[in-house]
N, C-alpha and C positions, 0 to 999 in steps of 0.2 A: 919100549921100556915100560914096565908095570909097576905099580905101587905095591907096598908089602901085602896088601889084601889081595892081589891079583888083578886089580882093576887097571884100566887105562888111566893115564894122568888126568886127561880132560874130564873123565866121568868123576873121579875122586875130587876134583877142583869144583865141579858143579855141586857134588854132594856137600863139600865143605862150605861153599858159599850159601846154598840153600840151608843147610844147617845152621850156620851162624845167623841167618836172618830169622829163622823159625825161632832159634833159642832167644833172640834178642826180643821177639814179640811174646814169647812165653813169659820171660822175666819181667817185661815191661807191660803187660797188659793191665795191671792195676793203675798204671798211670795214664790210661787212655783219657783224653779230653776231647769231647765233641767239636769244640772250637778249632782245634788242630789236630785231626786224627793221625795223619801220617807222621807229622813231626813227634807227637806224644808217643808213638808206638816204635818209631825207627831210631831215635835218638838213643844212642847206647848209654847205659847207666854204668856205674862203677860195679854194681852187682853183677852185670853181665860180664864184664871184664874178669871178675873173680871167677865165675863159672868157666870162662874161656880158659883162663889160667889152670883151672883144676882139669879141664879137658886135655890141656897140653901135657899135664903130669900123667894122666891116665894112658895118653897115647905112647908114652915111653916105657909103661909098664909091660910085664909079661903077659902072654895070652891068657893064662889061667887067672890072673888078677883083673882083667878087664871087666869081666861080668859083674862081679861084686862092686869094683869101682864105679862101673856105670850105674849100678842101683844108687849108690851113694851121691853121684852127680846128679841123678834125677831127684833125689831127695832134697839136696842143696837147692837145686833150681826152683822146685815147687815151694821149698820152705822160704825162700827170699821173696818169691811172688806172693805168697800167703801173708808173709810179714808186711810187705808193701800194702797189700790190700787191707790188712788189718789196721794198719796205722793210718790208712787214708779214710777208710769208711767206718772205722770203728770195730773193736773186737766182737761186738755183739750184732754185726751185720747180718749173720746167719739166722739168728733169732728174730730179726725184724724183716726178713725178706717177705713173709706173708702176712705179717701183722704181728705185734707183740701181745694181744690180748689172750687168745686161747693157747693153752700150753701145746696143742697138737699142731698148730700152724707154726709155732716156733721150732718145734721139733722137725717139722717138714723142711724149714728153711735151713736147719742145721744138716739135715741128712741130704739136702741138695748140695750144700757146700762141700760136704765129705765126699760126694760123688764126683763133684767137679774137680776136687783136689786129687782124687784117685785118677780120674781120666787125665788130668794134667800130668800126673806122675808118670803114667804109660807113655804118653806123648813125650814127655822130657826125656825118657829113657831111649827112645828111638831117636830122637833129635840128637841127643848127646852121642850116641853112636855114630850117627853121620858125622858129627864134628871130630869125635876122635878117629874115625877111620881116615878123614881128610887130612888129620894132623899127624898121621904116623910118619911120613917122610921127615927127615930132619930139616930140609931146605924149605919146606912149607911152615913148619913151627917157626923157624927162623924169620921167615917173611912175615908171618902174622905178628910176632913179638916186636919186629922192627916197625910195622905199621901201627901198632898200639902206642909204641914208645914215641913215634913220631907225632901222633895225635896227641899224646899227653903233653909233650913239649909244646906243640903248637898252642894248645889250650892255655898253658902257663904264659907263654911268650905274647899272645895275642890278646889274652883277657877275655876272649870269647869262650862260651860254654860248649864244649863238643860232647861232654859226658855229663849226663844227669846224676844228681846225688844219689849216694847209696843209702840203703835202708839200714845197714850194719851199725852205724853210730847211734842212730835212734833207738835201735833195739838195745844196745848195750846200756845207753842212758836209762832206758825203761827198766831193764833187769836191775841196773843199780840202785834204782829208788825203791823197788820191791824187796 
C-alpha cells in the first residue's frame, strides 16, 4: 500500500514526524531558553498548531494549488517566528546586533536579520512540504487531529501547560494600539 505521493507508508510517517519536529523547532526558536533548551524548543505552541492546521488544509488542496499554498505556509511560519522574536527581543533587535552607534553596523544587523528570515523561509517551505506530504492520507490527518484534540482536552482537564502561549493575541493587541 502506498501513499498518494507514491511513497511507502513508513517513509511518509517518518517524513511527517520529522517535519512536525522541525516545524516546531522553526516556529519556537525565538522561545529558546539556555536554562531549559530542550523544553523551550520542543514544547509545542499554539502558533505551531495553527501552522499544522494550515498544513492539513493544504494537504486536502488540489495538486496545482499546493505550491502557492506551500509558499503562503512558509510565510506564515516565518512570520509567526519573526513576530515572536520581535516581541521577545524588541523590534529594533536587528539594529542592535552589531551595536547601535554607527549606521553601517545597524544596517549590517538588519541585513543579517533579513538574510536569516529568507533562509528560514526556504527551510519552512521544505519543512511544510514534508508535513503536507505526510498529511495527505485522510487517516493520518484524522489521527493528528485526534492527538491534538486529546492534548488540548488534557491541558484543560489537568491544568498542566502542554502548549505554550501564542504570539497572535499579543500582535493583535499591539496592532490595536497603533
